[in-house]
MDTraj code that builds the backbone (N, CA, C; nanometers):
import mdtraj as md
import numpy as np

residues = "MET PRO MET GLU TYR THR PHE LEU LEU ALA GLY VAL LEU LEU LEU ALA ILE GLU LEU VAL ILE PRO GLY PHE GLY ILE PHE GLY MET ALA GLY MET ALA CYS MET THR ILE GLY ALA PHE PHE VAL LEU GLY GLY GLY LEU THR ALA LEU VAL ILE LEU LEU GLY ILE TYR LEU LEU LEU GLY LEU GLY ILE ALA PHE LEU CYS LEU TYR LEU PRO LYS GLU SER LYS TYR ASN PRO PHE VAL LEU TRP THR GLN GLN LYS ASN SER GLU GLY TYR THR GLY GLY ARG ASP LEU THR ALA LEU LEU GLY GLN LYS GLY ARG ALA LEU THR THR LEU ARG PRO ALA GLY THR ILE LEU ALA ASP GLY LYS ARG LEU ASP VAL SER SER LEU GLY ASP TYR ILE GLU LYS GLY THR SER VAL THR ILE VAL LYS VAL GLU GLY SER LYS ILE PHE VAL GLU LYS THR GLU GLU".split()
xyz = np.array([
    [-3.7350, -0.5719, -3.0117],
    [-3.6396, -0.6811, -2.9920],
    [-3.6735, -0.7470, -2.8578],
    [-3.6873, -0.8797, -2.8580],
    [-3.7180, -0.9498, -2.7334],
    [-3.6057, -0.9334, -2.6300],
    [-3.6431, -0.9527, -2.5046],
    [-3.5511, -0.9323, -2.3931],
    [-3.4262, -1.0212, -2.4026],
    [-3.4408, -1.1486, -2.4415],
    [-3.3253, -1.2391, -2.4450],
    [-3.2204, -1.1931, -2.5461],
    [-3.2652, -1.1397, -2.6579],
    [-3.1701, -1.0918, -2.7582],
    [-3.1048, -0.9610, -2.7142],
    [-3.1755, -0.8837, -2.6372],
    [-3.1182, -0.7610, -2.5809],
    [-3.0053, -0.7975, -2.4841],
    [-3.0297, -0.8988, -2.4019],
    [-2.9243, -0.9444, -2.3103],
    [-2.8030, -0.9966, -2.3875],
    [-2.8263, -1.0753, -2.4919],
    [-2.7145, -1.1279, -2.5714],
    [-2.6352, -1.0150, -2.6362],
    [-2.7026, -0.9165, -2.6927],
    [-2.6354, -0.8032, -2.7565],
    [-2.5583, -0.7219, -2.6531],
    [-2.6199, -0.6988, -2.5357],
    [-2.5503, -0.6252, -2.4292],
    [-2.4259, -0.7015, -2.3846],
    [-2.4351, -0.8344, -2.3768],
    [-2.3195, -0.9155, -2.3387],
    [-2.2067, -0.9039, -2.4378],
    [-2.2392, -0.9092, -2.5661],
    [-2.1362, -0.8966, -2.6700],
    [-2.0713, -0.7589, -2.6635],
    [-2.1519, -0.6547, -2.6454],
    [-2.0974, -0.5195, -2.6366],
    [-2.0078, -0.5025, -2.5139],
    [-2.0498, -0.5560, -2.4000],
    [-1.9675, -0.5462, -2.2793],
    [-1.8355, -0.6225, -2.2941],
    [-1.8392, -0.7373, -2.3592],
    [-1.7148, -0.8121, -2.3818],
    [-1.6234, -0.7368, -2.4777],
    [-1.6803, -0.6696, -2.5771],
    [-1.6000, -0.5888, -2.6687],
    [-1.5357, -0.4721, -2.5940],
    [-1.6116, -0.4114, -2.5035],
    [-1.5548, -0.3025, -2.4225],
    [-1.4404, -0.3552, -2.3361],
    [-1.4558, -0.4750, -2.2802],
    [-1.3509, -0.5344, -2.1968],
    [-1.2218, -0.5544, -2.2764],
    [-1.2336, -0.5882, -2.4041],
    [-1.1148, -0.6065, -2.4872],
    [-1.0407, -0.4750, -2.5108],
    [-1.1147, -0.3644, -2.5145],
    [-1.0556, -0.2351, -2.5483],
    [-1.0139, -0.1561, -2.4245],
    [-1.0975, -0.1576, -2.3209],
    [-1.0730, -0.0768, -2.2016],
    [-1.0354, -0.1684, -2.0858],
    [-0.9190, -0.1467, -2.0255],
    [-0.8850, -0.2273, -1.9083],
    [-0.9761, -0.1895, -1.7918],
    [-1.0530, -0.2848, -1.7442],
    [-1.1491, -0.2547, -1.6388],
    [-1.1451, -0.3537, -1.5257],
    [-1.0355, -0.4249, -1.5070],
    [-1.0205, -0.5244, -1.4015],
    [-1.1264, -0.6335, -1.4111],
    [-1.1795, -0.6585, -1.5303],
    [-1.2744, -0.7656, -1.5508],
    [-1.4186, -0.7289, -1.5249],
    [-1.4461, -0.6047, -1.4871],
    [-1.5836, -0.5650, -1.4556],
    [-1.6719, -0.5767, -1.5793],
    [-1.6265, -0.5211, -1.6920],
    [-1.7057, -0.5281, -1.8139],
    [-1.7163, -0.6725, -1.8634],
    [-1.6092, -0.7485, -1.8500],
    [-1.6114, -0.8883, -1.8926],
    [-1.7067, -0.9724, -1.8105],
    [-1.7049, -0.9523, -1.6787],
    [-1.7959, -1.0298, -1.5921],
    [-1.9405, -0.9904, -1.6190],
    [-1.9649, -0.8607, -1.6367],
    [-2.1013, -0.8164, -1.6667],
    [-2.1460, -0.8705, -1.8023],
    [-2.0547, -0.8731, -1.8994],
    [-2.0862, -0.9276, -2.0312],
    [-2.1183, -1.0751, -2.0259],
    [-2.0388, -1.1505, -1.9479],
    [-2.0667, -1.2938, -1.9341],
    [-2.2006, -1.3170, -1.8638],
    [-2.2305, -1.2349, -1.7635],
    [-2.3593, -1.2488, -1.6940],
    [-2.4749, -1.2200, -1.7901],
    [-2.4629, -1.1125, -1.8697],
    [-2.5694, -1.0799, -1.9662],
    [-2.5853, -1.1904, -2.0697],
    [-2.4733, -1.2446, -2.1184],
    [-2.4816, -1.3508, -2.2177],
    [-2.5428, -1.4777, -2.1579],
    [-2.5109, -1.5057, -2.0328],
    [-2.5679, -1.6233, -1.9669],
    [-2.7186, -1.6077, -1.9503],
    [-2.7616, -1.4901, -1.9054],
    [-2.9060, -1.4660, -1.8889],
    [-2.9764, -1.4747, -2.0242],
    [-2.9173, -1.4125, -2.1257],
    [-2.9778, -1.4175, -2.2593],
    [-2.9856, -1.5594, -2.3128],
    [-2.8784, -1.6367, -2.2968],
    [-2.8786, -1.7750, -2.3444],
    [-2.9800, -1.8586, -2.2671],
    [-2.9937, -1.8327, -2.1376],
    [-3.0914, -1.9045, -2.0564],
    [-3.2322, -1.8856, -2.1122],
    [-3.2660, -1.7623, -2.1461],
    [-3.3998, -1.7357, -2.1992],
    [-3.4155, -1.7836, -2.3429],
    [-3.3085, -1.7774, -2.4235],
    [-3.3153, -1.8279, -2.5617],
    [-3.3401, -1.9788, -2.5611],
    [-3.2791, -2.0483, -2.4635],
    [-3.2968, -2.1932, -2.4532],
    [-3.4316, -2.2319, -2.3921],
    [-3.5130, -2.1359, -2.3570],
    [-3.6468, -2.1659, -2.3080],
    [-3.6619, -2.1568, -2.1585],
    [-3.5540, -2.1294, -2.0853],
    [-3.5620, -2.1195, -1.9405],
    [-3.5818, -2.2560, -1.8772],
    [-3.5971, -2.2599, -1.7485],
    [-3.6219, -2.3850, -1.6782],
    [-3.4952, -2.4639, -1.6501],
    [-3.5177, -2.5860, -1.5997],
    [-3.4077, -2.6716, -1.5569],
    [-3.3229, -2.7198, -1.6738],
    [-3.3851, -2.7471, -1.7875],
    [-3.3107, -2.7948, -1.9039],
    [-3.2097, -2.6905, -1.9503],
    [-3.2510, -2.5645, -1.9587],
    [-3.1608, -2.4574, -2.0005],
    [-3.0474, -2.4407, -1.9002],
    [-3.0788, -2.4519, -1.7719],
    [-2.9765, -2.4390, -1.6685],
    [-2.8729, -2.5500, -1.6786],
    [-2.9170, -2.6737, -1.7014],
    [-2.8246, -2.7868, -1.7144],
    [-2.7362, -2.7696, -1.8380],
    [-2.7938, -2.7241, -1.9481],
    [-2.7156, -2.7022, -2.0708],
    [-2.6090, -2.5959, -2.0468],
    [-2.6460, -2.4842, -1.9848],
    [-2.5487, -2.3771, -1.9589],
    [-2.4402, -2.4213, -1.8619],
    [-2.4777, -2.4948, -1.7568],
    [-2.3766, -2.5459, -1.6636],
    [-2.2811, -2.6418, -1.7334],
    [-2.3337, -2.7255, -1.8222],
    [-2.2474, -2.8163, -1.8989],
    [-2.1518, -2.7403, -1.9895],
    [-2.2023, -2.6356, -2.0542],
    [-2.1158, -2.5550, -2.1410],
    [-2.0041, -2.4898, -2.0600],
    [-2.0403, -2.4307, -1.9442],
    [-1.9382, -2.3659, -1.8612],
    [-1.8396, -2.4669, -1.8031],
    [-1.8854, -2.5871, -1.7715],
    [-1.7954, -2.6911, -1.7230],
    [-1.6961, -2.7311, -1.8314],
    [-1.7455, -2.7528, -1.9533],
    [-1.6556, -2.7856, -2.0646],
    [-1.5588, -2.6719, -2.0947],
    [-1.6064, -2.5487, -2.0879],
    [-1.5206, -2.4327, -2.1098],
    [-1.4104, -2.4254, -2.0042],
    [-1.4469, -2.4484, -1.8788],
    [-1.3480, -2.4479, -1.7706],
    [-1.2448, -2.5575, -1.7867],
    [-1.2893, -2.6776, -1.8241],
    [-1.1957, -2.7879, -1.8472],
    [-1.1034, -2.7580, -1.9650],
    [-1.1587, -2.6981, -2.0691],
    [-1.0762, -2.6616, -2.1849],
    [-0.9697, -2.5591, -2.1491],
    [-1.0070, -2.4589, -2.0714],
    [-0.9091, -2.3580, -2.0294],
    [-0.8036, -2.4206, -1.9387],
    [-0.8451, -2.5069, -1.8468],
    [-0.7487, -2.5753, -1.7594],
    [-0.6519, -2.6594, -1.8420],
    [-0.7031, -2.7297, -1.9424],
    [-0.6177, -2.8096, -2.0305],
    [-0.5168, -2.7215, -2.1023],
    [-0.5628, -2.6101, -2.1558],
    [-0.4726, -2.5192, -2.2271],
    [-0.3653, -2.4615, -2.1352],
    [-0.4049, -2.4259, -2.0126],
    [-0.3078, -2.3694, -1.9184],
    [-0.2035, -2.4718, -1.8760],
    [-0.2426, -2.5978, -1.8681],
    [-0.1491, -2.7007, -1.8230],
    [-0.0576, -2.7515, -1.9334],
    [-0.1082, -2.7640, -2.0553],
    [-0.0320, -2.8328, -2.1581],
    [0.0264, -2.7447, -2.2670],
    [-0.0368, -2.6343, -2.3009],
    [0.0173, -2.5526, -2.4096],
    [0.1510, -2.4874, -2.3785],
    [0.1760, -2.4377, -2.2559],
    [0.3050, -2.3739, -2.2326],
    [0.4247, -2.4670, -2.2505],
    [0.4020, -2.5991, -2.2505],
    [0.5133, -2.6922, -2.2670],
    [0.5558, -2.7055, -2.4127],
    [0.4774, -2.6553, -2.5036],
    [0.5097, -2.6606, -2.6457],
    [0.5394, -2.5200, -2.6949],
    [0.6637, -2.4947, -2.7345],
    [0.7026, -2.3595, -2.7721],
    [0.6343, -2.3122, -2.8997],
    [0.5965, -2.4031, -2.9879],
    [0.5334, -2.3587, -3.1119],
    [0.3955, -2.2991, -3.0869],
    [0.3328, -2.3331, -2.9734],
    [0.2025, -2.2782, -2.9412],
    [0.2117, -2.1569, -2.8494],
    [0.3277, -2.1297, -2.7941],
    [0.3411, -2.0187, -2.7008],
    [0.4668, -1.9385, -2.7341],
    [0.4575, -1.8450, -2.8285],
    [0.5760, -1.7694, -2.8686],
    [0.6164, -1.6626, -2.7682],
    [0.5392, -1.6426, -2.6614],
    [0.5688, -1.5371, -2.5659],
    [0.6560, -1.5848, -2.4505],
    [0.6943, -1.7113, -2.4492],
    [0.7764, -1.7671, -2.3429],
    [0.9172, -1.7893, -2.3962],
    [1.0176, -1.7447, -2.3191],
    [1.1562, -1.7678, -2.3557],
    [1.1928, -1.9105, -2.3148],
    [1.2182, -1.9951, -2.4132],
    [1.2412, -2.1362, -2.3855],
    [1.3879, -2.1688, -2.3640],
    [1.4790, -2.0831, -2.4078],
    [1.6208, -2.1092, -2.3853],
    [1.6601, -2.0553, -2.2482],
    [1.7534, -2.1233, -2.1844],
    [1.8000, -2.0794, -2.0538],
    [1.9300, -2.0028, -2.0701],
    [1.9429, -1.8943, -1.9957],
    [2.0652, -1.8159, -1.9974],
    [2.1453, -1.8548, -1.8740],
    [2.2523, -1.9309, -1.8950],
    [2.3284, -1.9869, -1.7842],
    [2.4492, -1.8993, -1.7525],
    [2.4858, -1.8966, -1.6247],
    [2.6036, -1.8205, -1.5829],
    [2.7297, -1.8729, -1.6500],
    [2.7352, -2.0040, -1.6744],
    [2.8548, -2.0626, -1.7364],
    [2.8749, -2.0146, -1.8797],
    [2.7683, -1.9629, -1.9411],
    [2.7778, -1.9116, -2.0773],
    [2.7986, -1.7606, -2.0800],
    [2.8187, -1.6997, -1.9629],
    [2.8474, -1.5570, -1.9585],
    [2.7300, -1.4687, -1.9216],
    [2.6136, -1.5271, -1.8982],
    [2.4975, -1.4470, -1.8605],
    [2.4971, -1.4275, -1.7091],
    [2.4781, -1.3046, -1.6654],
    [2.4699, -1.2777, -1.5226],
    [2.3561, -1.1809, -1.4966],
    [2.3001, -1.1887, -1.3783],
    [2.1942, -1.0982, -1.3396],
    [2.2481, -0.9699, -1.2796],
    [2.3720, -0.9667, -1.2475],
    [2.4362, -0.8513, -1.1858],
    [2.5744, -0.8925, -1.1388],
    [2.6501, -0.7948, -1.0989],
    [2.7863, -0.8291, -1.0562],
    [2.7842, -0.8914, -0.9169],
    [2.8844, -0.9722, -0.8904],
    [2.8944, -1.0420, -0.7629],
    [2.9577, -0.9483, -0.6606],
    [2.8846, -0.9165, -0.5562],
    [2.9318, -0.8215, -0.4557],
    [2.9804, -0.8893, -0.3279],
    [2.9896, -1.0209, -0.3269],
    [3.0305, -1.0911, -0.2047],
    [3.1743, -1.0600, -0.1655],
    [3.2558, -1.0126, -0.2587],
    [3.3950, -0.9776, -0.2267],
    [3.4012, -0.8568, -0.1335],
    [3.2940, -0.7823, -0.1227],
    [3.2921, -0.6638, -0.0361],
    [3.2745, -0.6992, 0.1116],
    [3.2348, -0.8218, 0.1414],
    [3.2116, -0.8619, 0.2806],
    [3.3348, -0.8353, 0.3666],
    [3.3132, -0.7721, 0.4818],
    [3.4213, -0.7449, 0.5745],
    [3.4949, -0.6139, 0.5495],
    [3.4716, -0.5488, 0.4359],
    [3.5395, -0.4223, 0.4086],
    [3.4884, -0.3138, 0.5021],
    [3.5787, -0.2238, 0.5370],
    [3.5422, -0.1119, 0.6220],
    [3.5297, 0.0125, 0.5368],
    [3.4456, 0.1032, 0.5816],
    [3.4269, 0.2274, 0.5090],
    [3.3741, 0.3349, 0.6010],
    [3.3399, 0.4492, 0.5422],
    [3.2894, 0.5623, 0.6191],
    [3.1592, 0.6095, 0.5555],
    [3.0606, 0.6410, 0.6369],
    [2.9296, 0.6841, 0.5885],
    [2.9406, 0.8241, 0.5286],
    [2.9083, 0.8371, 0.4007],
    [2.9082, 0.9679, 0.3350],
    [2.7790, 1.0436, 0.3621],
    [2.6707, 0.9688, 0.3874],
    [2.5418, 1.0285, 0.4221],
    [2.4923, 0.9604, 0.5483],
    [2.3930, 1.0195, 0.6089],
    [2.3297, 0.9557, 0.7238],
    [2.2529, 0.8336, 0.6749],
    [2.2708, 0.7213, 0.7421],
    [2.2009, 0.5982, 0.7041],
    [2.0768, 0.5848, 0.7924],
    [1.9562, 0.5968, 0.7312],
    [1.8315, 0.5901, 0.8084],
    [1.7332, 0.4933, 0.7482],
    [1.7474, 0.3769, 0.7251],
    [1.8688, 0.2963, 0.7317],
    [1.9476, 0.2948, 0.6005],
    [1.8941, 0.3521, 0.4901],
    [1.9676, 0.3491, 0.3634],
    [2.0492, 0.4758, 0.3462],
    [2.1579, 0.4621, 0.2726],
    [2.2443, 0.5764, 0.2462],
    [2.3641, 0.5348, 0.1623],
    [2.4679, 0.6185, 0.1655],
    [2.5872, 0.5950, 0.0839],
    [2.7100, 0.5909, 0.1732],
    [2.8023, 0.4983, 0.1412],
    [2.9296, 0.4917, 0.2131],
    [3.0422, 0.4986, 0.1113],
    [3.1617, 0.5243, 0.1621],
    [3.2834, 0.5206, 0.0810],
    [3.3685, 0.4079, 0.1358],
    [3.3897, 0.3034, 0.0531],
    [3.4685, 0.1877, 0.0947],
    [3.5674, 0.1561, -0.0160],
    [3.6947, 0.1525, 0.0190],
    [3.8003, 0.1203, -0.0773],
    [3.7954, 0.2149, -0.1981],
    [3.7647, 0.3423, -0.1718],
    [3.7629, 0.4426, -0.2776],
    [3.6390, 0.4382, -0.3665],
    [3.5411, 0.3536, -0.3339],
    [3.4197, 0.3422, -0.4148],
    [3.2989, 0.3853, -0.3330],
    [3.2093, 0.4598, -0.4000],
    [3.0821, 0.4967, -0.3372],
    [2.9854, 0.3794, -0.3535],
    [2.9249, 0.3387, -0.2446],
    [2.8321, 0.2260, -0.2471],
    [2.7008, 0.2661, -0.1816],
    [2.5902, 0.2278, -0.2435],
    [2.4583, 0.2453, -0.1830],
    [2.4331, 0.1262, -0.0925],
    [2.4089, 0.1534, 0.0352],
    [2.3959, 0.0466, 0.1335],
    [2.2751, 0.0712, 0.2224],
    [2.2467, -0.0276, 0.3062],
    [2.1466, -0.0155, 0.4118],
    [2.2083, -0.0657, 0.5399],
    [2.1718, -0.0018, 0.6505],
    [2.2146, -0.0549, 0.7788],
    [2.1174, -0.1660, 0.8164],
    [2.1498, -0.2393, 0.9174],
    [2.0615, -0.3474, 0.9614],
    [1.9525, -0.2930, 1.0525],
    [1.9010, -0.1743, 1.0199],
    [1.7928, -0.1146, 1.0960],
    [1.8373, -0.0015, 1.1851],
    [1.9663, 0.0123, 1.2065],
    [2.0164, 0.1164, 1.2951],
    [2.0312, 0.2486, 1.2208],
    [2.0186, 0.3587, 1.2961],
    [2.0431, 0.4928, 1.2457],
    [2.1923, 0.5178, 1.2612],
    [2.2612, 0.5486, 1.1530],
    [2.4060, 0.5698, 1.1565],
    [2.4346, 0.7104, 1.1063],
    [2.5040, 0.7878, 1.1866],
    [2.5369, 0.9272, 1.1530],
    [2.6385, 0.9339, 1.0392],
    [2.6355, 1.0463, 0.9678],
    [2.7321, 1.0741, 0.8617],
    [2.8722, 1.0802, 0.9227],
    [2.9698, 1.0181, 0.8537],
    [3.1079, 1.0190, 0.8996],
    [3.1438, 0.9032, 0.9905],
    [3.0480, 0.8210, 1.0273],
    [3.0723, 0.7075, 1.1164],
    [3.1405, 0.5951, 1.0395],
    [3.2301, 0.5235, 1.1066],
    [3.2980, 0.4085, 1.0470],
    [3.2024, 0.2889, 1.0449],
    [3.1961, 0.2211, 0.9296],
    [3.1047, 0.1073, 0.9139],
    [3.1792, -0.0117, 0.8532],
    [3.1203, -0.1307, 0.8700],
    [3.1737, -0.2529, 0.8110],
    [3.0622, -0.3228, 0.7335],
    [3.0950, -0.3738, 0.6152],
    [2.9984, -0.4480, 0.5346],
    [2.9858, -0.5872, 0.5945],
    [2.8633, -0.6217, 0.6392],
    [2.8431, -0.7480, 0.7094],
    [2.7587, -0.8480, 0.6318],
    [2.6840, -0.8014, 0.5315],
    [2.5962, -0.8935, 0.4598],
    [2.5717, -0.8412, 0.3195],
    [2.5675, -0.9349, 0.2214],
    [2.5362, -0.9014, 0.0833],
    [2.4291, -0.9979, 0.0357],
    [2.3162, -0.9433, -0.0146],
    [2.2081, -1.0247, -0.0708],
    [2.1804, -0.9749, -0.2116],
    [2.2354, -1.0422, -0.3108],
    [2.2191, -0.9975, -0.4497],
    [2.2867, -0.8642, -0.4696],
    [2.2109, -0.7585, -0.4957],
    [2.2687, -0.6260, -0.5143],
    [2.2534, -0.5390, -0.3897],
    [2.2003, -0.5956, -0.2824],
    [2.1837, -0.5202, -0.1584],
    [2.3042, -0.5425, -0.0676],
    [2.3553, -0.4325, -0.0138],
    [2.4709, -0.4371, 0.0757],
    [2.4256, -0.3854, 0.2118],
    [2.4571, -0.4599, 0.3172],
    [2.4173, -0.4216, 0.4520],
    [2.5416, -0.3939, 0.5357],
    [2.5346, -0.2905, 0.6168],
    [2.6489, -0.2508, 0.6989],
    [2.6072, -0.2383, 0.8446],
    [2.7092, -0.2403, 0.9315],
    [2.6920, -0.2139, 1.0740],
    [2.7942, -0.1125, 1.1172],
    [2.7607, -0.0370, 1.2213],
    [2.8537, 0.0598, 1.2771],
    [2.9682, -0.0160, 1.3442],
    [3.0898, 0.0319, 1.3258],
    [3.2050, -0.0325, 1.3904],
    [3.2658, 0.0660, 1.4897],
    [3.3204, 0.0101, 1.5941],
    [3.3888, 0.0913, 1.6952],
    [3.5301, 0.1179, 1.6460],
    [3.5723, 0.2412, 1.6559],
    [3.7057, 0.2792, 1.6044],
    [3.8128, 0.2539, 1.7065],
])
top = md.Topology()
chain = top.add_chain()
for i, resn in enumerate(residues, 1):
    res = top.add_residue(resn, chain, resSeq=i)
    for name in ("N", "CA", "C"):
        top.add_atom(name, md.element.get_by_symbol(name[0]), res)
traj = md.Trajectory(xyz[None], top)
């Protein structure tokens, strides 16, 4: 078997391996390199073969760019994208609203280094201090809420 066909066959095999085994693109890149070398020699080598291959890769790149830009806007071509929006006004929430806890006082059930647990208003809450080390049993105040994260500071009794 001539060398160019060996390169083409090796490229196809490496691309098949890339489809089956996750390899961070190593097998795919090696397969594309082998296929490019094989195609270069099949086309006769020289400047003409190089121009043809560069043109093919340019068209391939433009085609992929076109698909990436325009196909996701059409749901019939992209069934893996959720096209409906889940709005809070319709009852969808990402989590409960914890902003009502702001200003509440509590007591540290565990040592906060900086994360730990406090007891505030009879509820156990997982919190973080604002970087300070807070001993177990210390009085704390909830000073900041970011989504599901609750931040506390030590308070003077």
